[in-house]
N, C-alpha and C positions, 0 to 999 in steps of 0.2 A: 448518567452518561457512561459510556464504555471507558474502561481504563486502558484499553489497548491503544497503541500508538503505531504510527508509521513514519517514514522519513518525509520531510517536507522538501528536501533537495538532495541530489546525489552527494556522496561522501567518499573520501579515500584516506588511506593511511599506509605508512610503510614502516618497517623495522628490519634490522639485521640481527640474525640469530646465528652465532658461530659460523660466520662467513657466508651463510645463505641469506639472500635478500627476499623479503616477503612484501608484497604490495596488495592491498585490499581495495576493492571498489564495492560500493553498496548503493542501492537505489530502490525506491518504492515501485511496486508493480501492481497491475490489476488482473493479470492472467498468466497462465503458464506460458503462453506464446510470448508475452512481454518479457518474462524471465529468460526464455531461450534467446530472444533477440538481444537482450542485455549481455548475455554470456558471449554471443558471437561478436558483439561490438568490442568487448573489453578483454577477451582472452589474448594472450601473447603466445603465438605458436613457437617462438624461439625459446620460451621458458622451459624449465624442467617439468613443471606441473601447473595446471590450472584447476584448482579445486574449488568447489562451490556448494552452496545450499540456498534454498528458498523456502518461504512459508507463505501460504495463502489460506488462512482459516485453518481448517482441519487437514488440508493437503500440504504436503511438503516433499522435497526431494533433496538429495545430497549426493556428491560424487567425489571420490578420492583421487581420480585421475592418475592411477599408477602408484600412488603412495600405499603403504600397507593398510589393509582394510580397517576402517574405523578411526584412522589417525588424522584425517583432514576434513572431509565433508561433515561428519557428525559433530566435531567440535565447533565448526562454523555455525551449524544449525543451533547448537547449544548456546552460542553467543547471541544469536537472534532471539531465541526464546528467553534467555537469561535477562534480557533487557525489556521483555514484554512487548516485542515488536511483532507486527503482522504485515502481510502484503509487502514483503521485503525480500530482495535477492542480494547475496554477497558472493563475490568472487575473490579468492586469495590466490595470487600467482607466486610461485617460488622459482628462484634461480639458484640452483644447487651450488654451494660454495666449497665443496670438497670434504666437509666434516659431517659424518653421520650423526643424526640427532637422536636416534632410537625412537621407539613408539611414544613414550611419554614426552620426549622433547618435541616430536612432531605435533602431538596433540596440543601442547602448550603454545607452540609457535603459530599454528593455524588458528586455533581458537583465540589466542591472545591478539593476533593481528586483526582478526574480524571484530573482536570486542573493542580494540583500540579505535578502529574505524567507526563503529556504531556509537561509541561513547561520545565521540567528537561531532557526530552528525546532528543536524537540526531535526527536531521531531515535532509531530503534530498529532492531536487526537484522531483516532480512526473512528469515523462516525458510522453508525449503523443506519443506513439510508433506506427509505421506503419510497416507492413510486406511487403517484396518484394522478387522477384525471379530474379536472374541475370543468363543469359546464354551467354557463350562465347566459342570461339574456343580455342584449346589447347595453341596456341602461345600467347594468351592474358591472360591466367589463372594466372600465377605467379605475373605479374604486377598488375592485378586487385585485387587479394587477398591481396597483400602487401599494396596497396593504400587504399582500402576500410577498412581494419582492422585498419588503422591508424586514421580513422575518429572517433571523440568522440562519445561514447555511441552506436556504431554499434556492433551488435552481429551477427556473421556469423556461419552458420552450415557447416558441411563438405560437399564438393561437391559430386554430383552424376555424373558419367561419362557415355557418350555414344560414338558412333563411331567418332563424329566430335569435341567433346569438353566437356564442363562441365556445370552443372546447380546447383546453390545453393540458399538456402533461407537465408534471413537475416532480422533482425529487427533494426530499427533506429528511432530517433526522427522525428516526422512528419515534423518539420521545416527544417530538414536536407535533406529531400527527393529530392527536386529540385537540390541541390548541388551534391548529390550522383549520380543522373541520368545524370547530365551534365558531371561529372567526368568520368563516365563509357563511355559515348559517345565520349568524347575527347580522352581518353586514347586508345580507340580501333578504332578510326576514324569511328565510327558508326557501327562497326561489331557486338558488343555485344547488347543484348536486356535486357530491364528491364520491369518487370510487377509488379504493386502494387496490393496487395490483398485489396478487398473492405471491 
């Protein structure tokens, strides 16, 4: 199973650093559009800076929002990566308190606030899912639906019916695909078919 994790629920944390107030929000995301929507929902336009980072597999983005280059967004991304998280967005908002922190102080404050938020967040394994289609005759439908829905982390769509049987889509962990295919074949004595989407 993949060792990558994501957040199972939104999280937040705050800390004060030399009179500046830092507030972090974090959430699991499924797309860049979801990350952008999260940022719009949580940024505070009255704050001095709204700095952020997100990671989706090999894709990532970060933004310093007016702080010196490399002192905010990149440390937030490093906090995400440092905890082995994926499909996550983090926003750290700063209200300036009148004391300059310097480059090192900014990096520690932004990265530290993001890390504090992520350490306290509830996490769950990030499953590598695969999509499949199963087709069977009517006489095998009830048994297949009951047995496949009992497999862990399998999500089944409602079946589409034709003159001879049913066809439905499902998603499941990639590592469970061979077991599912074998189960379908054994339960139907080879009558049902399984296709995996590439």
